[in-house]
SESE-949983 format. One record per atom (N, C-alpha, C, O): residue in one letter; x, y, z. Coordinates in steps of 0.05 Angstrom, whole numbers, plus 32768, in hexadecimal, padded with zeros to 4 digits. Example, Ala and Ser with C-alpha at 12.3 -4.5 7.8 and 13.67 -1.06 7.14 Angstrom:
! residues 2
A81087F8E809C/A80F67FA6809C/A81087FBE809C/A811D7FBE80A9/S81017FD3808E/S81117FEB808F/S81028001809D/S810C801780A1/
//
This chain:
! residues 261
M7D20809B7EBA/M7D1E809F7ED7/M7D2E808A7EE5/M7D2C80727EDF/A7D3E80927EF8/A7D50807F7F07/A7D4080707F1B/A7D2E807A7F28/T7D4780567F1E/T7D3B80457F32/T7D5180387F43/T7D6880367F39/I7D4B80307F5B/I7D5F80247F6D/I7D5680087F74/I7D3F80037F7C/R7D687FF57F70/R7D627FD97F77/R7D777FCF7F8B/R7D8E7FD67F8A/R7D6D7FBE7F9D/R7D7F7FB27FB1/R7D8B7F987FA6/R7D7D7F887F99/T7DA57F947FAA/T7DB27F7C7FA1/T7DCA7F777FB4/T7DCD7F857FC9/V7DDB7F657FAD/V7DF37F5F7FBD/V7E0B7F5D7FAB/V7E087F577F93/C7E237F617FB6/C7E3B7F5F7FA7/C7E417F427FA1/C7E3E7F317FB3/N7E4A7F3C7F89/N7E507F207F82/N7E6E7F1B7F7F/N7E767F077F73/R7E7F7F2D7F89/R7E9B7F297F88/R7EA47F127F9A/R7E957F0A7FAC/D7EBC7F087F95/D7EC67EF17FA4/D7ED07EFB7FC0/D7EE87EFD7FC5/C7EBC7F017FD1/C7EC27F0D7FEB/C7EAC7F037FFE/C7E947F037FF6/P7EB37EFB8016/P7E9E7EEF8028/P7E8B7F048034/P7E787EFC8042/D7E907F1E802F/D7E7F7F32803D/D7E637F358031/D7E517F3C803F/T7E607F308017/T7E467F328009/T7E397F4C8010/T7E227F4C801B/C7E467F628009/C7E3B7F7D8010/C7E207F828002/C7E1D7F7B7FEB/A7E0E7F8D8011/A7DF47F958006/A7DF77FAE7FF5/A7E057FC07FFD/I7DEA7FAF7FDE/I7DEE7FC47FCB/I7DD37FD17FC3/I7DBF7FC37FC0/L7DD47FEB7FC0/L7DBE7FFA7FB3/L7DC880027F97/L7DDB80127F95/A7DBC7FF77F83/A7DC47FFD7F67/A7DB080117F5A/A7D98800C7F5A/T7DBB80277F51/T7DAB803B7F43/T7DAC80347F25/T7DC180337F19/I7D9480317F19/I7D9280297EFD/I7D84803F7EEE/I7D6F80497EF6/E7D9080477ED8/E7D84805C7EC6/E7D8A80557EA9/E7DA1804F7EA2/G7D7680577E99/G7D7A80517E7C/G7D8280347E77/G7D90802E7E64/G7D7980227E89/G7D7F80057E85/G7D9A7FFC7E8E/G7DA27FE57E88/R7DAA800D7E9C/R7DC480057EA5/R7DCA80107EC1/R7DBF80257EC9/V7DDB80037ECF/V7DE2800B7EEA/V7DF580237EE8/V7E0A80227EDB/I7DEE80397EF5/I7DFF80517EF4/I7E0C80577F0F/I7E1E80677F11/R7E0380497F24/R7E0E804E7F3F/R7E0A80367F51/R7DF5802A7F51/L7E1F80307F61/L7E1D801B7F75/L7E2580287F90/L7E3980367F92/Q7E1580227FA4/Q7E1B802C7FBF/Q7E1280187FD4/Q7E0180077FCF/G7E1F80197FEB/G7E1880068000/G7DFC800C800B/G7DF28023800B/D7DEF7FF78014/D7DD47FF98020/D7DD68000803E/D7DDF7FEF804D/P7DCF80188046/P7DD280208062/P7DBF80108075/P7DC48010808D/D7DAB8003806A/D7D987FF4807B/D7DA17FD88081/D7D957FCA8091/H7DB77FCF8075/H7DC17FB4807A/H7DCE7FB38096/H7DDF7FC4809C/P7DC77F9F80A7/P7DD17FA080C2/P7DEF7F9C80C6/P7DFA7FA380DA/I7DFC7F8F80B2/I7E197F8A80B4/I7E297F9F80A4/I7E3A7FAC80AF/T7E237FA1808A/T7E347FB28079/T7E2E7FD0807D/T7E407FE0807A/R7E157FD78084/R7E0E7FF2808D/R7E1780088079/R7E22801D8082/G7E1380038060/G7E1A8017804C/G7E3680168041/G7E3D8025802F/F7E468003804B/F7E6280018041/F7E627FF38026/F7E537FE18020/L7E757FFD8015/L7E7A7FF17FFB/L7E967FF77FF3/L7E9E800E7FF3/C7EA67FE37FED/C7EC27FE77FE6/C7EC57FF77FCC/C7EB27FF87FBD/Q7EDC80027FC8/Q7EE180137FB0/Q7EDF80037F97/Q7ED6800E7F82/R7EE77FEA7F97/R7EE57FDA7F7E/R7EC87FD87F75/R7EC37FDC7F5D/T7EB67FD17F87/T7E9B7FCE7F7F/T7E8D7FE97F7B/T7E7D7FEC7F68/H7E947FFC7F8B/H7E8880177F89/H7E8D80237F6D/H7E7C80317F62/R7EA5801E7F63/R7EAD802A7F49/R7EA880187F31/R7EB0801E7F1B/F7E9A80027F36/F7E967FEF7F20/F7E867FFC7F08/F7E8E7FF77EF1/P7E72800C7F0D/P7E6480187EF6/P7E7680297EE4/P7E7380297ECC/Q7E8980387EF1/Q7E9B80487EE1/Q7EAD80367ECF/Q7EB2803D7EB8/R7EB680207EDA/R7EC7800E7ECA/R7EB680007EB5/R7EC07FFC7E9E/Q7E9E7FF87EBC/Q7E8D7FEA7EAA/Q7E877FFB7E91/Q7E867FF07E7B/H7E8380157E95/H7E7B80267E7F/H7E9180387E75/H7E8C804B7E66/D7EAA80337E7D/D7EC180427E75/D7EC4803F7E56/D7EC580297E4C/P7EC680557E47/P7EC980537E2A/P7EE380457E22/P7EE5803C7E0B/A7EF780447E33/A7F1080367E2D/A7F0F80187E32/A7F22800A7E2C/R7EF9800E7E3C/R7EF77FF27E42/R7EF67FE17E29/R7EE97FE87E15/L7F057FCB7E28/L7F067FB97E11/L7EEC7FAA7E0F/L7EE37F9D7E22/L7EE07FAB7DF8/L7EC67F9E7DF4/L7EC77F887DDF/L7EB47F797DDB/T7EDE7F857DD1/T7EE17F707DBD/T7EFB7F627DC2/T7F0E7F6E7DCC/P7EFC7F487DBA/P7F157F397DBF/P7F2C7F417DAC/P7F277F4D7D97/R7F447F3B7DB4/R7F5C7F407DA4/R7F6A7F267D9F/R7F6A7F147DB0/M7F767F237D87/M7F877F0C7D81/M7FA27F167D76/M7FA37F2B7D69/R7FB67F067D7C/R7FD17F0E7D73/R7FD67F057D57/R7FD37EEE7D50/R7FDD7F197D46/R7FE37F147D2A/R7FFB7F257D22/R7FFB7F3D7D25/G80107F177D17/G80287F267D0F/G80357F347D26/G80417F497D22/G80337F297D3F/G803F7F367D56/G802F7F4C7D62/G80387F597D75/E80177F517D58/E80067F667D63/E7FEB7F5B7D6B/E7FE17F497D5E/L7FDE7F677D7E/L7FC37F617D86/L7FAF7F717D75/L7FB07F897D75/V7F9E7F637D67/V7F8B7F707D55/V7F6F7F697D5E/V7F6A7F537D68/E7F5C7F7A7D59/E7F407F767D61/E7F337F627D4D/E7F367F657D35/V7F257F4E7D59/V7F167F3B7D48/V7EFA7F397D53/V7EF47F437D69/S7EE97F2B7D45/S7ECD7F287D4E/S7ECB7F127D63/S7EDE7F027D65/W7EB57F127D72/W7EB27EFD7D86/W7EAF7EE27D79/W7EB97ECE7D84/D7EA27EE17D62/D7E9F7EC77D54/D7EBA7EBC7D4D/D7EBF7EA47D50/E7ECC7ECD7D42/E7EE67EC37D3A/E7EF67EBA7D52/E7F047EA57D51/A7EF57EC97D68/A7F057EC27D80/A7EFB7EA87D8C/A7F0B7E967D93/L7EE07EA57D8E/L7ED57E8C7D99/L7EDA7E747D88/L7EE07E5E7D91/D7ED97E787D6D/D7EDF7E627D5B/D7EFC7E597D5E/D7F027E417D5D/H7F0E7E6C7D61/H7F2A7E667D64/H7F2F7E557D7D/H7F3D7E417D7C/V7F237E5E7D93/V7F267E4F7DAC/V7F1A7E337DAA/V7F277E207DB3/A7F027E317D9F/A7EF57E177D9C/A7F067E047D8B/A7F087DED7D92/Q7F107E0E7D75/Q7F207DFD7D63/Q7F3A7DF37D71/Q7F417DDC7D6E/R7F477E057D81/R7F5F7DFC7D8E/R7F597DE77DA3/R7F677DD37DA6/L7F437DEB7DB3/L7F3C7DD77DC7/L7F357DBC7DBB/L7F3D7DA77DC5/L7F267DBD7DA5/L7F1F7DA47D98/L7F377D967D8C/L7F397D7D7D8D/A7F4A7DA57D82/A7F627D9A7D76/A7F737D8D7D8C/A7F7E7D777D88/I7F767D9A7DA3/I7F857D8F7DB9/I7F787D757DC4/I7F867D627DCA/R7F5E7D767DC6/R7F507D5E7DCF/R7F537D477DBC/R7F587D307DC5/A7F527D4C7DA2/A7F557D377D8E/A7F717D2C7D8E/A7F757D147D89/E7F857D3D7D93/E7FA17D347D92/E7FAA7D277DAB/E7FB87D127DAA/S7FA27D327DC3/S7FAD7D287DDC/S7F997D1F7DF1/S7FA07D177E06/G7F807D217DEA/G7F6B7D197DFD/G7F627D307E0E/G7F707D447E11/P7F497D2E7E19/P7F3E7D447E28/P7F4E7D4B7E42/P7F4D7D627E4B/A7F5B7D377E4E/A7F6A7D3C7E66/A7F817D4F7E62/A7F8C7D5A7E76/S7F8A7D537E49/S7FA07D667E44/S7F977D837E46/S7FA77D957E45/I7F7D7D877E48/I7F727DA27E4B/I7F6E7DA77E69/I7F5F7D987E77/F7F7A7DBC7E73/F7F787DC37E90/F7F657DDA7E93/F7F6A7DF07E89/H7F4F7DD57EA1/H7F3B7DEA7EA6/H7F3F7DF57EC2/H7F3B7DE77ED6/Y7F497E0D7EC4/Y7F4D7E1A7EDE/Y7F397E317EE1/Y7F387E437ED1/R7F297E307EF6/R7F167E457EFC/R7F177E4B7F1A/R7F177E397F2A/S7F187E657F20/S7F177E6D7F3C/S7EFD7E7C7F41/S7EEA7E797F32/G7EFC7E8D7F56/G7EE37E9B7F5C/G7EE17EB57F4D/G7ED57EB77F38/G7EEE7ECA7F58/G7EED7EE47F4B/G7ED27EF17F4F/G7ECF7F047F5E/S7EBE7EE67F41/S7EA27EEE7F44/S7E927ED67F4C/S7E977EC07F42/L7E807EDA7F5E/L7E6F7EC37F67/L7E537EC47F5A/L7E407EB97F66/G7E517ED07F43/G7E387ED17F35/G7E317EB67F28/G7E417EA47F29/L7E197EB57F1C/L7E107E9B7F11/L7E217E937EF9/L7E237E7B7EF3/L7E2D7EA67EEB/L7E3D7EA07ED3/L7E587E947EDA/L7E667E8A7EC8/T7E607E957EF3/T7E7A7E8B7EFB/T7E7E7E6E7EF3/T7E947E667EEA/T7E697E5E7EF6/T7E6B7E417EF0/T7E667E3A7ED3/T7E657E227ECC/L7E627E4E7EC2/L7E5C7E487EA6/L7E727E397E99/L7E6D7E277E88/T7E8B7E407E9F/T7EA27E327E92/T7EA37E147E9B/T7EAC7E037E8B/D7E997E0E7EB3/D7E987DF27EBB/D7E867DE27EA8/D7E8D7DCC7EA1/H7E707DEE7EA1/H7E5D7DE17E8F/H7E697DDD7E73/H7E667DC87E67/V7E787DF17E6A/V7E847DEF7E4F/V7E997DDA7E4F/V7E997DC97E3D/F7EAB7DD97E63/F7EC17DC67E62/F7EB87DAA7E69/F7EC57D967E62/S7EA17DA77E76/S7E967D8D7E7B/S7E907D7E7E62/S7E907D657E61/H7E897D8D7E4C/H7E837D817E33/H7E9C7D7A7E23/H7E9A7D6A7E0F/L7EB37D857E2B/L7ECC7D7D7E1E/L7ED97D657E2C/L7EE97D587E20/G7ED17D607E44/G7EDF7D4F7E57/G7EDE7D317E52/G7ED47D277E3E/P7EEA7D237E66/P7EF37D2F7E7F/P7F0D7D3E7E7D/P7F227D327E78/V7F0C7D597E80/V7F247D697E7F/V7F327D687E9B/V7F267D5F7EAE/T7F4A7D737E9C/T7F587D747EB6/T7F4E7D8D7EC5/T7F4D7DA37EBA/V7F487D897EDE/V7F3F7DA07EEF/V7F507DA17F08/V7F5E7D8E7F0E/K7F507DB87F15/K7F607DBC7F2D/K7F537DAF7F45/K7F3B7DAB7F46/G7F647DA87F58/G7F5A7DA07F72/G7F617DB57F87/G7F787DBB7F8B/G7F4D7DC07F93/G7F527DD77FA5/G7F557DF17F96/G7F4B7DF37F80/D7F637E047FA2/D7F667E1E7F96/D7F7F7E2B7FA1/D7F877E267FB8/I7F8B7E3D7F91/I7FA37E4B7F9B/I7F9B7E647FAA/I7FAC7E727FB5/C7F817E697FAD/C7F787E827FBB/C7F6E7E7A7FD6/C7F7D7E717FE7/S7F547E7E7FDB/S7F497E7A7FF6/S7F4B7E5D7FFF/S7F507E588017/A7F487E4A7FED/A7F497E2E7FF5/A7F657E278000/A7F677E188014/A7F7A7E327FF5/A7F957E2D7FFF/A7F987E39801B/A7FA37E2D802D/G7F8D7E51801F/G7F8E7E5E8039/G7F7E7E4F804E/G7F877E4C8065/E7F677E448045/E7F577E358058/E7F647E1B8060/E7F627E128076/A7F727E0E804C/A7F807DF58052/A7F977DFB8066/A7F9C7DEB8078/A7FA57E118062/A7FBA7E188075/A7FAF7E1E8091/A7FBB7E1680A5/Q7F987E2B8091/Q7F8B7E3180AB/Q7F847E1780B9/Q7F897E1580D1/M7F7A7E0380AB/M7F727DEA80B7/M7F8B7DDB80C2/M7F8A7DD080D8/L7FA17DDC80B3/L7FB97DCE80BB/L7FC67DDC80D3/L7FD17DCE80E5/D7FC57DF680D4/D7FD37E0580E9/D7FC27E088102/D7FCC7E058119/F7FA87E0F80FF/F7F987E168116/F7F7E7E078118/F7F717E09812D/G7F767DF88104/G7F5D7DEA8105/G7F467DFA80F9/G7F4B7E0E80EB/L7F2E7DF280FE/L7F167DFE80F1/L7F147E1B80F9/L7F177E238110/S7F107E2C80E5/S7F0D7E4980E9/S7EF07E5080EE/S7EDF7E4D80DC/E7EEA7E588106/E7ECF7E60810C/E7ECF7E7C811A/E7EE47E848125/S7EBA7E8A8119/S7EB87EA48126/S7E9D7EA78134/S7E8A7E9A812D/N7E9C7EB98147/N7E837EBF8155/N7E717ED08143/N7E797EDC8130/D7E587ED0814B/D7E447EE1813E/D7E4C7EFE8143/D7E517F05815A/P7E4E7F0F812F/P7E557F2C8134/P7E437F398148/P7E4C7F4C8155/D7E2B7F30814B/D7E197F3D815F/D7E237F39817B/D7E1C7F49818D/E7E347F258180/E7E3E7F21819B/E7E507F3881A4/E7E547F3D81BC/L7E5C7F468191/L7E6D7F5D8198/L7E5D7F7381A6/L7E687F8381B5/D7E437F7481A1/D7E327F8881AD/D7E2F7F8481CB/D7E267F9681D9/H7E387F6D81D5/H7E357F6781F2/H7E507F6281FF/H7E517F5C8217/A7E667F6581F0/A7E807F5F81FB/A7E8A7F76820D/A7E867F8E8206/E7E977F6F8223/E7EA37F838234/E7EC07F89822C/E7ECA7F9F8230/T7ECD7F758221/T7EE97F788218/T7EEB7F6B81FC/T7EE27F5481F8/I7EF87F7981E9/I7EFB7F6F81CE/I7F197F7081C8/I7F257F8681CA/V7F257F5A81C0/V7F427F5881BA/V7F457F56819B/V7F3A7F43818F/L7F537F698190/L7F597F688173/L7F767F5E8171/L7F897F6E8172/W7F797F45816C/W7F947F38816C/W7F9C7F33814F/W7F917F228142/G7FAF7F438145/G7FB97F3F812A/G7FA37F458116/G7FA37F398100/K7F927F58811C/K7F7B7F5E810A/K7F7A7F7C8104/K7F757F8C8115/N7F7F7F8280EB/N7F7D7F9E80E2/N7F617FA280D6/N7F5D7F9E80BE/V7F4E7FAA80E7/V7F327FAA80DE/V7F2D7FBE80C8/V7F1B7FBA80B8/H7F3D7FD480C7/H7F397FE880B2/H7F3D7FDC8096/H7F327FE58082/V7F4F7FC88095/V7F567FBC807B/V7F467FA28076/V7F3B7F9E8061/S7F467F90808A/S7F3B7F758086/S7F1F7F718090/S7F127F5E8089/S7F157F8380A2/S7EFA7F7F80AD/S7EEB7F9980B1/S7EE47FA080C7/P7EE87FA8809B/P7EDC7FC3809E/P7EBF7FC380AA/P7EB67FD680B5/H7EB17FAC80A6/H7E967FAB80B1/H7E957FA980CF/H7E807FAD80DC/L7EAC7FA380DB/L7EAD7FA280F9/L7EB07FBE8105/L7EA97FC2811C/L7EB97FD180F5/L7EBF7FEB8100/L7EA77FF8810E/L7EAA80018125/P7E8F7FF98102/P7E7980058110/P7E727FF8812B/P7E6B8005813E/R7E757FDD812C/R7E6F7FCF8145/R7E847FD5815A/R7E7E7FD78171/L7E9E7FD68151/L7EB37FDC8165/L7EB07FF88170/L7EB47FFD8187/I7EAA800B815E/I7EA680278167/I7E8F8029817B/I7E908036818F/A7E79801B8174/A7E62801B8186/A7E68800D81A0/A7E5F801681B5/A7E797FF8819F/A7E807FEA81B8/A7E907FFC81CA/A7E8C7FFC81E3/R7EA2800C81BF/R7EB2801F81D0/R7EA0803481DC/R7EA4803C81F3/R7E8C803D81CD/R7E7A805281D7/R7E6A804881EE/R7E6380588200/R7E64802F81EF/R7E5480248205/R7E66801B821C/R7E5C80108230/G7E80801E8219/G7E928018822F/G7EA37FFF822D/G7EB27FF9823F/A7EA17FF08217/A7EB17FD88213/A7ECF7FE08211/A7ED57FF58207/R7EE07FCE821A/R7EFD7FD38218/R7F097FC48201/R7F047FAC81FE/L7F187FD281F0/L7F247FC681D8/L7F427FC581DD/L7F4F7FD881E5/I7F4E7FAD81D7/I7F6A7FA981DA/I7F757F9F81BF/I7F6A7F8D81B2/G7F8A7FAC81B5/G7F967FA5819C/G7FB17F9781A1/G7FC17FA181B0/I7FB57F818193/I7FCF7F728194/I7FD97F6E8178/I7FCC7F608168/D7FF07F798171/D7FFA7F768156/D80177F7F8155/D801D7F95815F/P80297F708148/P80447F798145/P80467F918133/P80597FA08134/V80317F958122/V80317FAC810F/V801E7FC18119/V80077FBC8121/H80287FDA8119/H80177FF08122/H80067FF9810A/H80117FFF80F4/H7FEC7FFB810D/H7FDA800480F7/H7FC380148102/H7FC2801A811A/R7FB1801C80F1/R7F9B802E80F9/R7F898022810F/R7F7D8031811E/G7F8880088111/G7F787FFB8125/G7F7F80038141/G7F6E80018153/A7F98800C8145/A7FA180158160/A7F90802C816A/A7F8C802F8182/S7F85803D8158/S7F7580548160/S7F5B804C816D/S7F4E805C817A/L7F5280338168/L7F3980298173/L7F3C801F818F/L7F29801C819E/C7F5580198197/C7F5A800981AF/C7F60801A81C8/C7F6C802F81C6/D7F58801081DF/D7F5F801C81F8/D7F7B80158200/D7F888024820E/E7F847FFE81F7/E7F9F7FF481FD/E7FAA7FE681E5/E7F9C7FD681D9/V7FC37FEB81DF/V7FD07FDE81C8/V7FE97FD081D1/V7FFB7FDC81DE/I7FEC7FB681CB/I80037FA681D1/I80117FA081B7/I80057F9381A5/Q802A7FA981B4/Q80387FA5819B/Q80517F9481A0/Q80677F9F81A6/P804E7F79819F/P80667F6881A4/P80797F6A818D/P80737F748177/R80927F608192/R80A57F5F817C/R809C7F4C8166/R808C7F3A816C/P80A57F50814D/P809D7F3D8138/P80A27F208140/P80B87F198147/G808D7F10813F/G808F7EF48148/G808A7EF08165/G80877ED9816E/G808A7F068175/G80877F048191/G806A7EFF819A/G80667EF881B1/D80577F028188/D803C7EFD8190/D80377EDF8195/D80237ED881A3/L80487ECE818A/L80467EB18191/L804A7EAD81AF/L803B7E9F81BC/A80607EB981B9/A80657EB681D6/A804F7EC281E7/A80487EB781FB/L80447ED881DE/L802E7EE481EC/L80157ED281EC/L80087ECF8200/A80107EC581D5/A7FFA7EB281D3/A7FFE7E9A81E6/A7FEB7E9181F2/M80177E9081E8/M801C7E7A81F9/M801A7E818216/M80107E718226/A80227E99821D/A801F7EA28239/A80017EA58240/A7FF87E9D8256/T7FF27EAF822D/T7FD57EB18231/T7FC87E968234/T7FB77E928245/A7FD17E838223/A7FC67E678225/A7FCC7E5B8240/A7FBB7E4E824C/R7FE57E5F824A/R7FEC7E548264/R7FDA7E5F827A/R7FD07E50828B/L7FD57E798279/L7FC47E85828D/L7FA77E7A828B/L7F9A7E75829F/C7F9E7E768273/C7F837E6B826F/C7F807E4F827B/C7F6C7E498287/F7F957E3F8277/F7F957E248282/F7F967E2582A1/F7F877E1782AF/E7FA77E3782AC/E7FAA7E3882C9/E7F917E4382D6/E7F8B7E3A82EC/L7F847E5682CA/L7F6C7E6282D6/L7F527E5482D0/L7F3D7E5D82D8/G7F547E3E82C1/G7F3B7E2F82BA/G7F297E3D82A7/G7F117E3B82A8/L7F367E4C8294/L7F267E5B8280/L7F237E4D8266/L7F197E588253/I7F2B7E348265/I7F287E23824D/I7F0C7E16824C/I7F037E0D8261/D7F007E168235/D7EE67E0A8232/D7EE77DED823C/D7EF97DDE8234/A7ED47DE5824D/A7ED47DCA8258/A7ED17DB58242/A7ED97D9E8246/E7EC57DBC822C/E7EC17DA98216/E7ED87DAA8201/E7ED67D9C81ED/A7EED7DB98207/A7F037DBC81F4/A7F107DA181EC/A7F167D9D81D5/P7F137D8E81FF/P7F1F7D7481F7/P7F107D6581E2/P7F1B7D5581D4/A7EF67D6B81DF/A7EE57D5D81CC/A7EEA7D6781AF/A7EE47D58819C/Y7EF37D8081AC/Y7EF57D8A8191/Y7F117D96818B/Y7F157DA08175/C7F247D94819D/C7F3F7D9E8199/C7F527D868196/C7F537D7581A7/D7F627D868181/D7F777D72817E/D7F8F7D7A818E/D7F977D91818F/H7F9B7D66819B/H7FB57D6A81A9/H7FB37D7F81BF/H7FC67D8E81C3/L7F9D7D8081CD/L7F997D9581E1/L7FAD7D9181F8/L7FB87DA48203/D7FB27D788200/D7FC47D728216/D7FE17D7B820E/D7FEF7D86821F/A7FE87D7681F6/A80037D7E81EC/A80067D9C81EC/A801B7DA781F3/F7FF07DAA81E5/F7FF07DC781E4/F7FF27DD28201/F80007DE58206/R7FE37DC58213/R7FE57DCD822F/R80017DCA823A/R800B7DDC8248/A800E7DB48233/A80297DAF823C/A803D7DC48230/A804F7DCD823E/L80387DCB8217/L804A7DDF820A/L80467DFA8218/L805A7E08821E/A802D7E02821C/A80287E1C822A/A80347E1C8246/A803D7E31824F/G80347E058253/G803E7E04826E/G805C7DFE8270/G80677DFC8286/S80697DFC8259/S80857DF68259/S80967E0D8263/S80AE7E09826A/R808B7E258263/R80997E3C826E/R80867E4B8280/R806E7E4B827E/A80927E598293/A80827E6A82A4/A80777E818294/A80837E898280/T80617E8C829D/T80547EA2828F/T80687EB9828A/T80697EC58275/V80777EC0829F/V808A7ED7829D/V809F7ED08288/V80A97EE2827B/D80A77EB78286/D80BC7EB08272/D80B17EB18256/D80C07EBA8244/W80987EAA8252/W808C7EAE8237/W808C7ECB822F/W808E7ED18218/C80887EDD8242/C80857EF9823C/C809F7F08823A/C809F7F208233/R80B67EFB823E/R80CF7F09823C/R80D77F0E821F/R80EC7F198219/
//
């Protein structure tokens, strides 16, 4: 008899989609989004939705392979693990533990993700990475270019009169926003899209502004100048913004109409 259990997705994704897992015969046979979750509302990406099919696919590799005579041949787990252990111990004995580089990223955020950290800590001190080539690199670039990345509570969209989607393709990068944006339009909120690239998000908007590639910088500077002139800047901005005066001077270095040409 099939049973349904509530859980969450453990993939390396900040959305943490709520999942209804159908279990039969001791294994998961179906994954679907939980419609009762206030944010994800039943959404589940194709990767996670199709995970049971991949997990139980008869063509899935279940045993390790080792190269012998130029070909990959099937070996037992004991033989494969013994081979790896012997190589690591030999490298440590010959060149020291620092010659072993342990690189681990996210991929899955389950409890087993950090298991390799425990294993390599007993070989160490091995060489480990500082930062990451994935999200950590993007976050570092964000900090250098724009400062701390923060966002409003999604619930605030339920009370907004005007919503600007600037360089944001919600169908691809923020699917959980779609129900809120659709509901906002139904209650009368105005949606404005700004993007050099035309995409599906334009269908959500009452007005679409498509600047030339790279032209959205000038549009942003014109907008900033107007915000300074009309007193729309947060009064506490000098306390948490670096180089605010220099930015004000840059925005004011051209007339608004000149920025928009």
